[in-house]
N, C-alpha and C positions, 0 to 999 in steps of 0.2 A: 460375589460380584464378578461377572465376566471381565477379564482384563487382557485385552489383546496387545497392550502396550502402544496402541495407536492413539491418535489425537482425541477421539471421543471417549475412550475408556480412561485416558489420562485426565481429562476434565472431570469425569465422574469420580475418579480416585481423589483428585484434589478436593472436590466438594465433600466426599465422605471423610477425608482427613480433617477438614474444617468443621464438619458437623459433629464429630466425636472428640475433637481436641480437648484435652491433651492426651486422651487414650487413643489407641489405634481403633479403626472400625471393628465392630464386634462380629464380623463375618469374614470368611476367607476370600482371597482373590483366586479366580479360576482362569488359567491360561491354557488354551487349546494349542499345543505346539505341533505343528505339521511335520517337523523335522527339516523344514526348508527355511526356517527363520534365520535372519542374519545374526552372526555372532554378537555384533554390537547391540542388537535388540535384546538378546538374552542377557547380556552383561548389564544393560540398562535396567531390565526387569529385575534382575537379582539385586542390583544396587538399591533400587527403589524399595523393594520389599525389605531389605535389610535396614535401610535408613529409617524406615517408619515402623519396624517391628510387626510387619504384616504376616499373616498366614497365607502361604501360597500352595495351591494345588495345581499340578501340571498334568493335563490329560494328553496322552499320546497313543498312537496305534502302532506298536512295535511289529505286529503281524503284517500290517500293510507295508511297512517299510521293508520287512524281510521278503515280502512278495514282490518287491521292486516297484511298488506304486509310487509314481513321482509326477510332478506337474509338467514334465516335458514329454513323456512317452505314454501317458495315461489320459484317456478321455476326461475332460474337466469335471463332468458330473460324477464319474466313478472316483476320481481323485478326491473331490470335495466330500463325497459320502464317506470314503474310507479314512481320510486323514483329518477331517474336521467334524463332520456330523456324528459319525459313530463314536469317536472318543468323547465328544461332548455329551451324548446321550448316556454313555457308560458312567461318566463322572457324575452326572446329575443323579442317576440311580444309586451309584455307590455311596454317595455322600448324603442322600436323602433330601436333595434340594427340591422344593416344590413351588417356588415362586421366583 
């Protein structure tokens, strides 16, 4: 399940936790981390995952970060492709997700 730690994915996580209670959901949480997430967001994500015994997959593009691609100096389409879309596609392929 895609998990951005935002309001929509938090509601989806809450519903999944209720649906599979008392066991954790039988699927991993996938967070696409841009490298520009707030520290508190990452801390909350990690606390939530730990509290519920969830499997977490974090997708990140180290090459784009090393190339200096960032939301301030990079065209928004290029930034989104490099830091969000590409890592998502790689994670979907690497883990065999098809739905």
